[in-house]
Structures are given as C-alpha cells and as structure tokens.
FIKOLZA-1660 file (N, C-alpha, C; in steps of 0.1 Angstrom, whole numbers, plus 5000, padded with zeros to 4 digits):
% residues 82
   i   px   py   pz ch aa at
   1 8792 9555 9683  A  M  N
   1 8778 9553 9680  A  M CA
   1 8776 9552 9665  A  M  C
   2 8768 9542 9661  A  S  N
   2 8766 9540 9647  A  S CA
   2 8756 9551 9641  A  S  C
   3 8756 9552 9628  A  R  N
   3 8747 9562 9622  A  R CA
   3 8733 9559 9625  A  R  C
   4 8730 9546 9625  A  E  N
   4 8716 9541 9627  A  E CA
   4 8711 9545 9641  A  E  C
   5 8720 9543 9651  A  V  N
   5 8716 9547 9665  A  V CA
   5 8715 9562 9666  A  V  C
   6 8724 9569 9660  A  G  N
   6 8723 9584 9660  A  G CA
   6 8710 9589 9654  A  G  C
   7 8707 9583 9643  A  A  N
   7 8694 9587 9636  A  A CA
   7 8682 9583 9644  A  A  C
   8 8683 9572 9651  A  A  N
   8 8671 9568 9660  A  A CA
   8 8670 9578 9672  A  A  C
   9 8681 9582 9677  A  V  N
   9 8681 9592 9688  A  V CA
   9 8675 9605 9683  A  V  C
  10 8680 9610 9672  A  D  N
  10 8675 9622 9666  A  D CA
  10 8659 9621 9664  A  D  C
  11 8655 9610 9658  A  D  N
  11 8641 9608 9655  A  D CA
  11 8633 9608 9668  A  D  C
  12 8638 9602 9679  A  H  N
  12 8631 9601 9692  A  H CA
  12 8630 9615 9697  A  H  C
  13 8641 9623 9698  A  I  N
  13 8640 9636 9703  A  I CA
  13 8631 9645 9695  A  I  C
  14 8632 9644 9682  A  A  N
  14 8623 9653 9673  A  A CA
  14 8609 9649 9676  A  A  C
  15 8606 9636 9677  A  G  N
  15 8592 9632 9679  A  G CA
  15 8586 9636 9692  A  G  C
  16 8594 9638 9703  A  H  N
  16 8589 9641 9716  A  H CA
  16 8591 9656 9720  A  H  C
  17 8601 9663 9714  A  L  N
  17 8604 9676 9719  A  L CA
  17 8601 9687 9709  A  L  C
  18 8598 9684 9697  A  L  N
  18 8596 9694 9686  A  L CA
  18 8582 9692 9680  A  L  C
  19 8575 9703 9680  A  A  N
  19 8562 9704 9674  A  A CA
  19 8563 9705 9659  A  A  C
  20 8552 9701 9652  A  E  N
  20 8551 9703 9637  A  E CA
  20 8552 9718 9635  A  E  C
  21 8559 9722 9624  A  D  N
  21 8561 9736 9620  A  D CA
  21 8559 9738 9605  A  D  C
  22 8548 9744 9602  A  E  N
  22 8544 9746 9588  A  E CA
  22 8554 9753 9580  A  E  C
  23 8560 9764 9585  A  A  N
  23 8570 9772 9578  A  A CA
  23 8583 9763 9575  A  A  C
  24 8587 9756 9585  A  L  N
  24 8599 9748 9582  A  L CA
  24 8596 9736 9573  A  L  C
  25 8585 9730 9574  A  D  N
  25 8581 9720 9565  A  D CA
  25 8580 9725 9551  A  D  C
  26 8575 9737 9549  A  T  N
  26 8574 9744 9536  A  T CA
  26 8588 9746 9530  A  T  C
  27 8597 9750 9538  A  V  N
  27 8611 9753 9533  A  V CA
  27 8617 9740 9529  A  V  C
  28 8616 9729 9536  A  L  N
  28 8621 9716 9533  A  L CA
  28 8615 9711 9520  A  L  C
  29 8602 9712 9518  A  A  N
  29 8595 9708 9506  A  A CA
  29 8599 9716 9494  A  A  C
  30 8601 9729 9496  A  A  N
  30 8605 9738 9485  A  A CA
  30 8619 9734 9481  A  A  C
  31 8628 9731 9490  A  S  N
  31 8642 9728 9487  A  S CA
  31 8642 9715 9479  A  S  C
  32 8634 9705 9483  A  A  N
  32 8633 9693 9476  A  A CA
  32 8628 9695 9462  A  A  C
  33 8617 9703 9461  A  A  N
  33 8611 9705 9448  A  A CA
  33 8620 9713 9438  A  A  C
  34 8629 9721 9444  A  A  N
  34 8639 9728 9436  A  A CA
  34 8651 9719 9432  A  A  C
  35 8651 9707 9437  A  G  N
  35 8662 9698 9433  A  G CA
  35 8674 9700 9441  A  G  C
  36 8673 9707 9452  A  L  N
  36 8685 9709 9461  A  L CA
  36 8689 9696 9468  A  L  C
  37 8702 9693 9469  A  P  N
  37 8705 9681 9476  A  P CA
  37 8701 9682 9491  A  P  C
  38 8698 9671 9497  A  P  N
  38 8694 9671 9511  A  P CA
  38 8706 9675 9519  A  P  C
  39 8704 9685 9528  A  G  N
  39 8716 9690 9535  A  G CA
  39 8711 9697 9548  A  G  C
  40 8698 9698 9550  A  A  N
  40 8693 9705 9562  A  A CA
  40 8698 9697 9575  A  A  C
  41 8701 9704 9585  A  I  N
  41 8705 9697 9598  A  I CA
  41 8692 9692 9604  A  I  C
  42 8694 9683 9614  A  A  N
  42 8683 9677 9621  A  A CA
  42 8676 9688 9629  A  A  C
  43 8663 9687 9631  A  A  N
  43 8655 9697 9638  A  A CA
  43 8660 9699 9652  A  A  C
  44 8665 9688 9659  A  N  N
  44 8670 9690 9673  A  N CA
  44 8683 9697 9673  A  N  C
  45 8691 9696 9663  A  Q  N
  45 8704 9703 9662  A  Q CA
  45 8700 9718 9659  A  Q  C
  46 8691 9720 9650  A  A  N
  46 8687 9734 9647  A  A CA
  46 8681 9741 9660  A  A  C
  47 8674 9733 9668  A  K  N
  47 8669 9739 9680  A  K CA
  47 8680 9743 9689  A  K  C
  48 8691 9736 9690  A  V  N
  48 8702 9739 9698  A  V CA
  48 8708 9752 9692  A  V  C
  49 8709 9754 9679  A  L  N
  49 8714 9767 9674  A  L CA
  49 8705 9778 9679  A  L  C
  50 8692 9777 9679  A  R  N
  50 8683 9787 9684  A  R CA
  50 8686 9790 9698  A  R  C
  51 8688 9780 9706  A  L  N
  51 8690 9782 9720  A  L CA
  51 8704 9789 9723  A  L  C
  52 8714 9786 9714  A  L  N
  52 8727 9792 9716  A  L CA
  52 8726 9807 9713  A  L  C
  53 8718 9811 9702  A  V  N
  53 8716 9825 9699  A  V CA
  53 8709 9832 9711  A  V  C
  54 8699 9826 9717  A  R  N
  54 8692 9832 9728  A  R CA
  54 8701 9833 9740  A  R  C
  55 8708 9822 9743  A  M  N
  55 8717 9822 9755  A  M CA
  55 8728 9833 9754  A  M  C
  56 8733 9834 9742  A  H  N
  56 8744 9844 9740  A  H CA
  56 8739 9858 9739  A  H  C
  57 8726 9860 9738  A  G  N
  57 8720 9873 9737  A  G CA
  57 8722 9879 9723  A  G  C
  58 8722 9871 9713  A  G  N
  58 8725 9876 9700  A  G CA
  58 8714 9886 9695  A  G  C
  59 8719 9896 9688  A  R  N
  59 8709 9906 9682  A  R CA
  59 8709 9905 9667  A  R  C
  60 8719 9898 9661  A  R  N
  60 8719 9896 9647  A  R CA
  60 8726 9883 9644  A  R  C
  61 8722 9877 9633  A  V  N
  61 8728 9864 9629  A  V CA
  61 8731 9864 9614  A  V  C
  62 8741 9857 9610  A  L  N
  62 8744 9856 9596  A  L CA
  62 8749 9842 9594  A  L  C
  63 8743 9835 9584  A  E  N
  63 8747 9822 9581  A  E CA
  63 8753 9823 9566  A  E  C
  64 8765 9818 9565  A  I  N
  64 8771 9819 9551  A  I CA
  64 8770 9805 9545  A  I  C
  65 8766 9806 9532  A  A  N
  65 8764 9794 9524  A  A CA
  65 8753 9785 9529  A  A  C
  66 8742 9791 9532  A  T  N
  66 8730 9784 9535  A  T CA
  66 8724 9777 9522  A  T  C
  67 8719 9765 9524  A  L  N
  67 8714 9758 9512  A  L CA
  67 8700 9761 9509  A  L  C
  68 8690 9758 9517  A  G  N
  68 8676 9760 9514  A  G CA
  68 8670 9770 9524  A  G  C
  69 8677 9774 9534  A  G  N
  69 8672 9784 9544  A  G CA
  69 8666 9778 9556  A  G  C
  70 8668 9765 9559  A  Y  N
  70 8662 9759 9570  A  Y CA
  70 8669 9764 9583  A  Y  C
  71 8682 9763 9584  A  S  N
  71 8688 9766 9597  A  S CA
  71 8688 9781 9599  A  S  C
  72 8688 9790 9589  A  P  N
  72 8687 9805 9592  A  P CA
  72 8674 9808 9599  A  P  C
  73 8663 9801 9595  A  I  N
  73 8651 9803 9602  A  I CA
  73 8652 9800 9617  A  I  C
  74 8658 9789 9620  A  W  N
  74 8660 9786 9634  A  W CA
  74 8668 9796 9641  A  W  C
  75 8679 9800 9635  A  L  N
  75 8688 9811 9641  A  L CA
  75 8680 9824 9643  A  L  C
  76 8673 9828 9633  A  A  N
  76 8665 9840 9634  A  A CA
  76 8655 9839 9645  A  A  C
  77 8649 9828 9647  A  R  N
  77 8639 9826 9658  A  R CA
  77 8645 9827 9672  A  R  C
  78 8658 9826 9673  A  G  N
  78 8665 9828 9686  A  G CA
  78 8667 9843 9689  A  G  C
  79 8665 9852 9679  A  L  N
  79 8667 9866 9682  A  L CA
  79 8656 9872 9690  A  L  C
  80 8658 9882 9697  A  P  N
  80 8647 9889 9705  A  P CA
  80 8638 9896 9695  A  P  C
  81 8625 9897 9699  A  E  N
  81 8616 9905 9691  A  E CA
  81 8619 9919 9693  A  E  C
  82 8616 9927 9682  A  K  N
  82 8619 9941 9683  A  K CA
  82 8608 9949 9689  A  K  C
% end
C-alpha cells in the first residue's frame, strides 16, 4: 500500500470514528509551538493503544522517550478510573 493510500485510510477512519478532543489538540499545538519535530502517531493508531491497555487490564503504563505527550495521554485513558 502506498503512503498516500495509507494516509487516506487514516484520515477516513479519524474523520468517522474519532471525535474532536481539545486536550489532544492542545498537546499537538504546544508541541508544534515548541518546535518539536512532527512525530505523533495517528489518532486511530493511538486509539488502538488505548484499547490494548483496556483489553489487557492494564493498571499502569509507561512510555519511554515520548516526544510531546500525545500517545501517553491515549495510553493513560485506557487505564481504569480509581
């Protein structure tokens, strides 16, 4: 699959299955404003991470070498509420 097709699939999924999220948008904007290189994973991929944490019954998560904090938010959202 070409990168263009993959990007189109990601955009379609994100547009139909993911709602706007002010906290995540803020993290991405702050990362860009700080001059960090673009490196956040796609929202649909991040949602899979969240689902994996939930399915596994995770109680704690740790991401090593996070760039702007985007994917750790998704991971943390997969944790149960205390």
